[in-house]
C-alpha positions in Angstrom: 15.2 67.3 -98.6 17.1 64.1 -97.8 19.1 63.9 -94.6 22.4 65.7 -94.9 24.2 63.0 -93.0 23.2 60.6 -95.7 24.5 62.9 -98.3 27.9 63.1 -96.7 28.0 59.4 -96.1 27.3 58.7 -99.7 30.1 60.9 -100.9 32.8 59.8 -98.4 32.1 56.2 -99.3 32.8 56.7 -102.9 36.5 56.6 -101.9 38.5 53.4 -101.7 38.5 51.7 -98.3 41.6 52.6 -96.2 42.6 53.7 -92.7 42.6 57.2 -94.0 39.1 57.0 -95.2 38.1 55.6 -91.8 39.6 58.6 -90.2 38.1 61.0 -92.6 34.7 59.4 -92.0 35.2 59.3 -88.2 35.6 63.0 -88.1 33.3 64.0 -90.9 30.3 62.0 -89.6 30.8 62.8 -85.9 27.8 65.1 -85.8 28.4 68.8 -85.3 26.0 71.7 -86.0 26.5 71.7 -89.8 26.3 75.5 -89.7 28.0 76.1 -93.1 25.8 73.7 -95.2 22.8 75.1 -93.5 23.8 78.7 -94.3 24.3 77.7 -97.9 20.8 76.0 -98.0 19.3 79.1 -96.3 20.7 81.4 -99.0 19.3 79.1 -101.7 15.9 79.4 -100.1 16.3 83.2 -99.8 16.8 83.4 -103.5 13.9 81.0 -104.1 16.1 78.2 -105.6 16.0 74.5 -104.7 18.4 74.0 -101.8 19.2 70.3 -102.9 20.8 71.6 -106.0 23.6 72.9 -103.8 24.2 69.5 -102.1 27.7 69.0 -103.5 28.9 72.4 -102.4 27.3 71.9 -99.0 29.2 68.6 -98.6 32.4 70.3 -99.8 32.0 73.1 -97.2 31.6 70.5 -94.4 34.6 68.6 -95.6 36.8 71.8 -95.6 35.5 72.7 -92.2 36.2 69.2 -90.8 39.7 69.2 -92.3 40.4 72.5 -90.5 39.2 71.0 -87.2 41.3 67.9 -87.5 44.5 70.0 -88.2 43.6 72.6 -85.5 43.5 69.8 -82.9 46.9 68.4 -83.8 49.8 68.5 -81.3 51.6 71.1 -83.4 48.5 73.3 -83.2 46.1 73.3 -80.2 46.9 69.7 -79.0 43.3 69.0 -78.2 41.8 65.7 -77.0 38.1 66.1 -77.4 36.1 67.2 -80.5 32.3 66.9 -81.0 32.1 64.9 -77.8 34.6 62.3 -78.9 38.4 61.8 -79.0 40.1 64.0 -81.6 41.2 62.3 -84.9 44.8 62.1 -83.9 43.9 60.5 -80.5 41.5 58.0 -82.0 44.0 57.0 -84.8 47.4 58.5 -84.8 49.0 61.8 -85.7 50.1 60.8 -89.2 46.7 59.3 -90.1 45.0 62.5 -88.8 47.2 64.6 -91.0 46.4 62.5 -94.0 42.7 62.6 -93.1 42.7 66.3 -93.1 44.7 66.4 -96.4 42.2 64.0 -97.8 39.1 66.1 -96.9 40.8 69.3 -98.2 41.6 67.8 -101.6 38.4 65.8 -102.0 36.2 68.8 -101.3 36.9 70.7 -104.5 36.6 67.4 -106.4 33.1 66.9 -105.1 32.2 70.5 -105.9 33.5 70.3 -109.5 31.6 67.0 -110.0 28.3 68.8 -109.4 25.8 69.3 -112.2 26.1 73.1 -112.3 27.5 74.7 -115.5 31.2 74.7 -115.8 31.6 78.5 -115.3 29.4 78.5 -112.2 31.2 75.5 -110.7 34.6 77.1 -111.3 33.4 80.5 -109.7 32.0 78.8 -106.6 35.0 76.5 -106.2 37.3 79.5 -106.5 35.4 81.2 -103.6 35.6 78.0 -101.5 39.3 77.7 -101.9 40.0 81.4 -101.5 38.0 81.5 -98.2 39.8 78.3 -97.0 43.3 79.2 -98.2 46.3 81.4 -97.3 44.3 84.5 -97.8 41.4 83.2 -95.6 41.1 80.5 -93.0 44.8 79.3 -93.2 45.9 82.9 -92.7 43.7 83.0 -89.6 45.3 79.9 -88.3 48.7 81.4 -88.9 47.7 84.5 -87.0 46.2 82.4 -84.2 49.5 80.6 -83.7 51.3 84.1 -83.5 48.6 85.2 -81.0 50.0 82.6 -78.6 53.2 84.6 -78.5 51.4 87.4 -76.7 49.0 89.4 -79.0 46.9 91.5 -76.7 45.4 94.0 -79.1 41.7 93.8 -79.8 42.2 94.8 -83.5 44.7 92.0 -83.9 42.5 89.4 -82.3 39.6 90.5 -84.6 41.9 89.9 -87.6 42.5 86.4 -86.4 38.7 85.6 -86.0 37.7 87.3 -89.3 40.0 85.0 -91.2 40.0 81.8 -89.1 36.2 81.7 -88.4 34.6 84.4 -90.6 35.9 83.3 -94.0 34.4 79.8 -93.7 31.1 81.3 -92.6 31.2 83.8 -95.5 32.0 81.0 -98.1 28.5 79.5 -98.0 26.8 82.9 -98.3 29.0 83.8 -101.2 28.6 80.5 -102.9 24.9 80.5 -102.6 24.8 84.0 -104.1 26.9 82.9 -107.1 24.9 79.7 -107.6 21.7 81.9 -107.8 23.1 84.3 -110.3 23.9 87.1 -107.8 27.7 87.1 -107.8 27.7 90.9 -107.8 26.5 90.7 -104.2 29.4 88.4 -103.1 31.3 91.1 -101.3 28.2 92.1 -99.3 27.7 88.6 -98.3 31.4 88.3 -97.3 31.0 91.2 -94.9 27.9 89.6 -93.4 29.8 86.4 -93.0 32.7 88.2 -91.3 30.4 89.8 -88.7 28.7 86.5 -88.1 32.0 84.7 -87.7 33.3 87.3 -85.3 30.1 87.1 -83.3 30.3 83.3 -83.4 33.9 83.2 -82.1 33.1 85.6 -79.3 30.2 83.4 -78.4 32.6 80.4 -78.3 34.9 82.3 -76.0 32.0 83.0 -73.6 30.8 79.4 -73.7 34.4 78.3 -73.1 34.3 80.1 -69.7 30.8 78.9 -68.8 30.9 75.1 -69.8 32.9 72.1 -69.0 34.6 70.4 -72.0 32.0 67.6 -71.7 29.2 70.2 -71.9 30.8 72.1 -74.7 31.7 68.9 -76.7 35.3 69.9 -77.3 38.5 70.7 -75.3 38.7 74.2 -73.8 42.4 74.6 -74.5 42.8 78.4 -74.9 44.0 78.9 -71.4 46.4 76.1 -71.5 47.9 77.5 -74.8 48.1 81.0 -73.3 45.7 82.3 -75.9 44.2 85.8 -75.6 40.3 85.6 -76.0 37.7 88.2 -76.4 36.6 87.4 -72.8 39.9 87.9 -71.1 40.7 90.9 -73.3 37.3 92.7 -73.0 35.6 91.2 -70.0 32.6 88.9 -70.3 30.0 91.7 -70.3 31.6 93.8 -73.0 32.2 90.7 -75.0 28.6 89.6 -74.8 27.4 93.1 -75.8 29.7 93.0 -78.8 28.5 89.5 -79.8 24.9 90.7 -79.8 25.8 93.9 -81.7 27.6 91.9 -84.4 24.8 89.4 -84.8 22.3 92.2 -85.1 24.5 94.0 -87.7 24.7 90.8 -89.7 21.0 90.4 -89.6 20.5 94.0 -90.7 22.7 93.4 -93.6 20.8 90.3 -94.7 17.5 92.3 -94.6 19.1 94.9 -97.0 19.9 92.3 -99.7 17.8 93.1 -102.8 15.5 90.3 -104.1 16.2 88.1 -101.1 13.8 86.6 -98.7 15.7 87.0 -95.4 13.4 85.0 -93.2 15.1 81.5 -93.6 18.6 82.9 -93.0 17.7 85.1 -90.2 15.9 82.3 -88.5 19.1 80.2 -88.7 21.3 83.1 -87.4 18.8 83.3 -84.5 19.3 79.6 -83.7 23.0 80.1 -83.8 22.8 83.2 -81.6 21.2 81.3 -78.7 23.3 78.1 -79.0 24.9 76.6 -75.8 27.5 74.4 -77.5 
């Protein structure tokens, strides 16, 4: 399988040269864990399909994720200075260019998905999943709830709702898209639940690492305290938060093992790598 960075580069450089494309490329090709594309590839493997046939959707997922990071870092949101070990997009360029770069990635992602070689009905189904998980009933809703949280939300159920949408939906999307590409759309809701648990565990893990690492070690600004945000750590305590994280990852893996006709080994191996990450 060709290097994923090469695949991303090829697609972003199809666009006309501009300052906005430079900003899109700066953020998109800054590295990162590429968790969402890898989740999609692992689902394809689990259903015994060629992962490379999902390349366009993998790139679209990473574009949507990167757009969300650019906008999340803006002064009107978290006002962060560091992302993936480098200055955030609005610091490297300017705020207007960063907004346009996020807009560009958000609108280019479904274009890339719809230009894939899958049958039209399959492309439409998977693109609808992508946009639903990213939109005002998914990740955007989570971002909205996250901004409200800064006003003093202290309830764990409310915090879980933030994380289920802001983080969980974009981790559910590759699982659901992979199932649809492989002819198992009937299992999409089960995959959504697995993605939500993985996303909640992932965010709790971020909260824990936020307390243990410096911004330089973590590779991004640790702005929650400065923005007066409630986190799982300061709400539950680090020990209870860590226990909940482990329980959620285990429940997600149990759900994966129960999927019929699915080889769980590649996806569980990836989840285990995520589970022990330190950045």
